[in-house]
N, C-alpha and C positions, 0 to 999 in steps of 0.2 A: 116522326117516326126517328128513333133514334139508332146507330150501329151498335149492334152486338159483338162485333169484333172490335178490338180497338186500334183504331187509324191512328199512327203517329205522324200527325201532320196540322195544317192550321184548320180553322172554321172557314168556310168559303160558303155565307150563305146567298150569296150572291150568282152561285154556281149555275150555267145553262142546265137548261133542264127541260123535259118534257115527261109525263106518265107514262107509265106503260100502258100500250095500247088494250081495250079489253081484248080476252081472249086471248091474247100473246103468252106464247109457253116458252118462249125463247129468252137465254140467260140477260142477253143485251139485245136492244132496240134501237131500229133508226131513228131518227128526228124523220118529222113528218113533213118538215122545208127543206130537206137536202137537196143540192148542196146547199149549203152555208156561203162558199165564195165560187164563184162562176169562174172560167177559164179565162176571160176577157175584163175581168175588173179592172186590169190596169191596160192603159191604152195600146202598150206593145207587147202586150203575153200572150203567148199561146196557150200556157196553162198555169194554173195555181194550184200545188198539191202538195203533200206528203212534208207538211207542217208541223210547227211547234209551238206551243202558247203556256202563260204561265200567270199566274195571278199578279197583278203589279199594283201598287197603291190604290188598292180598293178598283181599280179595273182592271183588265187584261191587256197583256202585250205580248209578241212573239215574233219569230223569224219566220220567215215563209219563203219555199222555194217558189219562183217565178222564171219559166223558162220562156224566153221571150219569142218572136216573131222570127228572129236568125236561127230559132233553136239553141241558143246560149242558157247556159244554165248558172244561177244566180241566186242568191240571197238576199232578202228586204226585210225592214221592220214593219211593224206593223201594230196598230193599239184599236181597242174597240172597249166600250163601254160595257157590253155586255156577252162579249166572248161569241155573239153571233154574227154581228154586223159589222165590218173591218173596214177598215182604212189601212191602204198598204202604201208605202213612200213607194214612188216611182221611179227613184233609183235606187240602184244594188249599196249595201253598205260596203263601205270602205273602211277597211282595218285599217288601224294602226300600227304597224310594226315594226321593231327595234334591227332583225334584218329584213335587207330589200330581196331578199331571196326566197325566203321564207313569204314573204307579202306577195311574190307574183306567182300566182294560182291558175291553173287553165281553167277550174270551172268549181262551183260549188252546190250541192244539194242534199237534199234528206236531212235538213238540221233537227238537232233537239236542244230543248232548254232546259236546264238544272240550275236552280238556287241552292249553293253551298254558302252558308253564311251569311255575308252581306254583300255576295257576287253571284250574277247569272253567268253561268258557263254555257256557252255554245260550241256544241258538235257538230261535225256535220263531214260530208264526201267531197274531200279536199284535193282538185287534180295537183299533184305534183309527183310528175312523172308517172303518171299512173294512179288512181284511186284510194287515196289513205284516210286517218281522220283529222280534221283540222280543229284546232281550237283557240277557243277568244272567250273573254268576258268582258262584261259591260255592268253598270251599272242603274242606267238610264235609257236604256235601249235607244240611246243616240249615240253615243262613245262607244266604239268597240275596241277592244288590245288584243292583235293576236298573239298565241302564244304559240311554242313548239308544234310541229304535228306529232300524234300522240305515237305514230306507229310507221315501219316502214310500207310501200305500197309490197303488196295489195291488201286493203281492206277497209271494208264500210260497217254502216250502222253502230257507228261508237256513242253508247247509253250511259252515261254517269249514273252514278247513286247519290241518292242526296245528302247523305252523311260519310262522313268518314269509315272505313271498315279497319278495325286494327290499327286506327292511327294513321291509315295511307287514306287518297283517293281511292273510287275503285269506280272501274268501267267494264263494260259488256262490250263486244264487238264480235263479227263476222270477220275473218278473212276470207278472200277472195281472188281473184284472177282480174285480168285488165278487160275483161270483155262482161257479158250480160253471164255471170258466171253459174253455171251448171252443178253447182256444190255448193256447201256451206252449213258451218257446224259453230256455235254460239259458244266463244271465251271468256274468260274472266282475267282483269287485269288490274292491277297495284300500283301507285305513286304516291312517292312523299311529298311530290313539289308541284306537278303537273306537269312536269317536263320531262322527266326518265319515268318510262314504265317496264315494271317487270313483274315477278312473282305471277307468270301466267297460269292457268289454272283451266284446266276443260270444264267445262258444263254441261252442254248436251248434244245430241247429234239428230239430223234428219231421221226422220223414221215413220212408218207407215205408210198412209197414202195421202191424205191432204197437206201433208210436210215431208214428203218422202226426198223431194230433190235439194232441199234447204229450207233453211229457217234462219230468222234474225232478230233481235231485240227490236223492241217496238218503244213507247212510253216508258219513262222515268219511270224505274221500279217502287210500288208503294210499299212501305214498310207498316205492317200489320201484325198483331200478337199472333198471328199463325203463318207467320214468315214473310218474306220479298213478294209482293205480288208481281208478277213480271207478265205484262201482257207482250206475244209475239205473232211474227205473221210465219207464216208456212208456206210452202210453194208445191204441187203437184204440177209434174209434166205428162199434160192430156194428148192426145191425138191434134189437137188445135193451138199446140204453145202452153206457157206456163197461166197456171191457175194459183193467185194469192190468197189465202184466207187467213183468218186471226184464229189464235190459240193465248192459251194462260196457263202460266207455273207457279207456283210456290217454290222458293227459294229458304234456305237457312240463313237466319238472321245476322249470325257472325261469321259462318263457311258460306257466302253463298253460291258459291260453285257448286255445292250441293243440292241436288234436285230434291224436293221432298214431294213433291204431286205434279203431274203434268196433265193437260188435258189429251184424251186420245179423240173425242169429236172437236171438231172446229166451234168458235163461239159466234161468228160472221163471216161467212163468203160472199162471193159477188152474186147478185142476184136481181138489183134493181139495174133498170137501163143507165145511169151514171156511175155504176160498178162494171158493167159489161160491154159499154160502150164507148170509144175513147182512144187517147192514142196509144195505149196499151190494154188491149182489152181483159176484161176478167180480173180485176186488180180491187182489193182491199187492203190499204197499207197504212197500219197505226202507227201516227208520232207522238202523239201528246195523250195527259189526260190528265183533269182535274178531277179532284176530290174534296169530299166536305166531308173533316173528319166526324163532325157530330153527325151528321144523318146517314153516312156511309154512300151517298150519292156520287155515282162515279159519270164525269162525261167526258169520251173519248174522240179525238180528232182523227180523220183518217183521209186518205188519198183515194178517190175512185177514179178508177181506169187511167193513173197518173195524168189525169186533166183538170178533175174540181175536188174542192176540200169539203170534207161533210162530219157528221156530228152520230155517234150513237149513245147510247146511255145505257147504265145498270147499276144495282147497287154491290157495294163489296161486299158484302155479308152473304148475299144469292152467290156471287162469282165467286167466293172462296169456296165456299161448299159444292157448289158446281165443281169446281176442279178437282174437291179432294172425292165426290163420289164419280167421276167420271175418270180416274187416272190410269194414263198406260201401265 
């Protein structure tokens, strides 16, 4: 099968994959062997979830959120031959940083990884007098060079675009507060140098039901001939607390703060035990997506119940068609 929609990316024939189950009518379906990473893969881990994965030298590499049994939030490097079975470093990433003030942060969680030219940029929620967007780069997933924080506190969910827009680096984020934010819209920003961020533009707001309380960008946007395909999370406040689901949108290619289409229904929501039972019940939280440009196969990594790491699959063609046919 080849993709009918042009996907501007690389071939990835060894993408983790499982065909859609017979009779499945959903545009996205779960891996039958979920979760792929249990909470206790490391000797001292309480949970491993909300993590980022990219192709690397014919295999896969990533940065993983690993909360330990003291409940300290840290990020660790990991490698995998197949994108399913992972070896995660037992020690957290130690950044090289020119400024010791920036290098001393309180916590790190919910990373994303984006390849731009010859570097893999890591963004994460960084504890610097409250949550902000930490930034670093690596070429080998062994040595990490920490950059200036992108924004003032309070901010979460910093997600880079995989190429420059109008000659600048581009990022999505979700301004927040210092707690378990009961609000949140997505904004777009640009930078000439990965240090100074500006040209802030409003992207989209929370609305409807499953995404009424707050929203936030998920994996790195996927460039297609139909626009940037953005997978994002949305939160509903139920009588029993927050419920995190997954939606998708199409953004204009050259003015990505302009939303072309956006799903009214979710594409994935908590239903399985590993999504409904854990440290934070009723959460599916997308952080990474691998795409094979030739076939349009998409493998999405997501956190289940803030406890484990899971996989779900889709075809880009079908997902784009679904977004356009079911738009707000």
